[in-house]
N, C-alpha and C positions, 0 to 999 in steps of 0.2 A: 610494472609493476608484478608481483606473487598472485597470480592465479589461483590459488590454495585459500587465500585470504580473501572474507566477503567485504569489497571496499567499492566504493560510488565514486566515481572518476571523473567528474563534469569534463573536460575533454571528449572522453570517450562518450558522451551518457547521447547527445545530438537531444539534449532538450525532451525528453521521453516522460515516462510515466515514475518509472520508479527514482530518479534525479527532482522530479517535482515533487514526489510526494515528501522527501527528506531534505531538498533547503522550504519546502515549505515549515515544518518543525522549527527552524531556525528565527524563518519569519516569524513566527507563531511567537517564538520566545523572545522577538525583538524587542518587545511593546516594554518587557521588562528593563531591558540589559542598558538604559541611555545612562551616558554617568554612572555606570556601576563596576565592582570588581567582576569578571564571568570567571567560571568555573569549566572548559567543556574537555568534558571528558569520555574515552572515547574517540575522539573527533580526526580519526581516520584523516587523510589529506589536506583537513583543513580546510574548506572550501563553505563550512558554518563560520567557523574560527572567526576568518575572511571577511565573511556576508558581520559577521554580530561587530566585528574591528567598525565594522563602515558606517554603521548608527551612528557612534561616537560613544562606548564603552570605552572604560581609566583607565581597564586590565587586562588581557586574558589568559590564563593559564588554559593551554589547550596538550591535552595528554593520551599519550597513546601510547602500548606493548611496542607499539613492531615500530622500527627502528627506522626502517626502510617508509613508512607511508610521512614517517616525523621529515626526514631524509626532502622527501618529497615534498611537504607540506611549509617546508621552508624555504621550498626553491620556489614551488609555483605561488604559495597563496600569505605572505611574510606579510608583515603587518609593523608598523613599532608598540604596537599595545597587545603582541602576541608573543605568546612564550609559551613555545612550542618546546616538550618536555616525553621524553620514553619515561613511559611507568606503567607498572598492573595499575589496574584499577580500582582493586583491593586493596592496595600499598601503597597511598597519596605523602605518606608526611613525612618522608623527604623531602618533598615538593610542594606541599602545603599547610601553613601552619592550622593553628585550633578558630573554629570561628571570626576566620579573615573574607569569606568569600558572600558575595550575596545574592548572587545566583550563582546556580550549577541546574547544568543542559546534561542528560545522558541520555540521549537517542539511539533508539536500536543497539543498546547494548548491555540493558541483563538478562537477557536471551540467553548469550554469547556461555554466562558466567553458571561458572556452577554455585560457588561460593556467592551467592546470590545477598545476604543477609550482612556479609563483610564488608560488600561496594554500599547498599545503605546507610551502614556501622559510618562510611568514612564520608559520606556527604553529608551526615548531620555534622559528621564535628569539626568540615568544614564552612559550614554554612556560620551566618553569624548568627545572632535565635530571632533576624525578623526577616529573614532570610529564604528562597524561594528556591523549590530543586524542580525543575520540569524533567522527567519519567518517561518513554515513552517503550512501549513494546507490543510484536505483531499478537496483537486476538485469535488464541488460538483455537477458539470456537470458530471462526472463519478466516484461513489462512489457511494458504493450500503448505499440505502435509512434506516433513521428508528433505528440508530445507540440513542440510551436515554442516552447518557451521553453529544453528544454534542447540545449545545445549541440556535447557528447562525453558521452553515456552512457557508462557500462561494463560489462565483463566479470566476473566474480569473478576471470579471471584480471588480468584489465587492474587491476583495484583494487589487488593484490596487488601483483602489479608495479613500478604507480607507489609504494607506501606503501611498500612496501622499500625503497625508496632517500631517505627521511628519515625510518625509524625503526627500531628494535635490535631489535623485539616487538612484534606487532601482532596481535592475536584479534579472529577475527571471527564476529561473532552474524550470527542472519538472523529477520530479518521478517517479518511472515504474516498473515493472517487467516481465522481456521478458525472453524466453525461450532462450537459450546457448547449445554449444555444444565446450568442452574442450577437447584439447591433452596435456596431465602433465605428467612430471618424474615422481618416484616415493619419489626422493623429495618434489617435490609438492605438494606431497597427503599424507606430515608428514604433523602435527597437535599437535599446540600444547596451551596451555590456551590462549596463547596468538592473535594475527591476524597477519596470516600470509601470506605477500604479493606473487603474482602471475608472472615472470616475463615473461608476456605473451601477444603478440599484441593481442587486442579486438578489432574487426572487425564488422561488420555489412553487414548483404546481403542484408535488408530492411529496410526501411526507418523510423522513427519513429516518430511516432506525434504527437506534444506535446500538440494537443486535446487528449488523449489517456490517458493520465497519470491518476494517483492514487492521488498523491501532488507535492501539487507547494514547493519549500522552496524559498522563496527573500531574498535580500544581500541585507543591505539598508541602505545609511549612510550620516550625512548630511555632510560629510567632501569632500574636494578636489579631491580624487577621488575612482576609485572604483578597488579594488581589481585584480588581475590575478588571475582565478578561478578553479583548474584542476576535469573535472569531476571521477569518481568514481564507479566501480561494487564489489560487495559483491554477494559469492557464496555461498548459504544460503543450508541445509539440504535438500536432495535429497526426502525425505521422501514421500512429498506430492507430487512431481513429479508422484509417485509410486501409491498414491490412486491413483490420475487422472486417469493413465493409467487400470487400473484396474476399476474404473466407464467407461472409456471406454470400456474395454474389455465387461465387461457387458453390456453395452451400441451391442456391436455388436450384442453378442451375441443374443439381441435380439431382435434386426434389421434381423439381418437371421432365429429366431422362425416366425417373422413378412414374413419377404419374403417367406420363405416354407409355410404356412397358402393360404396368397396371392396367391401362385402356388394353392398347391392343392383345390383357389377355384374353377381358372382359370383353374382347369381341368375337376372339377364337373359342369362348365356354359359349358365349351365344348362338354363334353357327354349332359350338357341337351341341347342346342342344339340343336345337334346330335337326342336327344327322341324327340324334338317338329316336327323338318323339317322329320325324321321318321312317325311321328304321321301324319303330315300334306296329303306327300303320302300317306296315309292308306284314311286316311276323303276321300281326293278325288280321291280315288279307289273304297271306297265305295261309294262315292256321283257318280258315273259315273255307277255302278253297281246297285244305288237304281232305276238313271233313264232310264238305261235300262230292269232293270224287271217293271217300272210303266212305259214305254214307250207298245201303243197299238198292237196289230201282228195284220199287213192288211191276 
């Protein structure tokens, strides 16, 4: 794949955090997709479309502007229900007819486009009257700056203002990575090529601040009702935590070295202060002796 294009490729991901975040959005979307006609706009290499196909969608239009990405998707993530096509997200008229799609997912796409309004008009056009659009984008207020592939990133207010022009109902969700501790059985530990649900309680002992989220996920509709929504959590490879633990260990070592240097410096300062005190005493005695010697004898 062309390294000048921002792509998530599962085979190269090692199930790391970035891949888990991207896949988690499709898992989140899947609760609305069973038996539905879906459009995955900006599908990339197709891992998300392939996951949605596995939960029983009726049909998926998987669209990306990159011929290379679509060729890779057809080779690695094909399924009978997926129709991979090359097209610009802002112009789907030759690929998808008006009001024919139940669910549109456009994950991490809008920030790559200058013509964001045009994208939303296209999504609105292809959605059925009661259809849903799920749109995600990084939180500009809390996301590392400088991504060369993002041409127009959005704050929460920017996103809501933009979506309100095209949809009558919007429900905003927040995505971020949080540390967790898990108690699990040997059966829970087993892993297959499919996603394995964990039958566990998921509790938090600290508040979650929406302002600290890394991504926004908006569920949008022009229909009469908004569906019930189930939030979800995905466990990813802990090697990144091991990396950070190693960095923290090294940081602790450097801090200890600095502490030792400071302590040695403090000892030297104490010895220096003692030296100056003793010197001052000697000077005083010397001055007294000189005054005594210079005093005329009667």
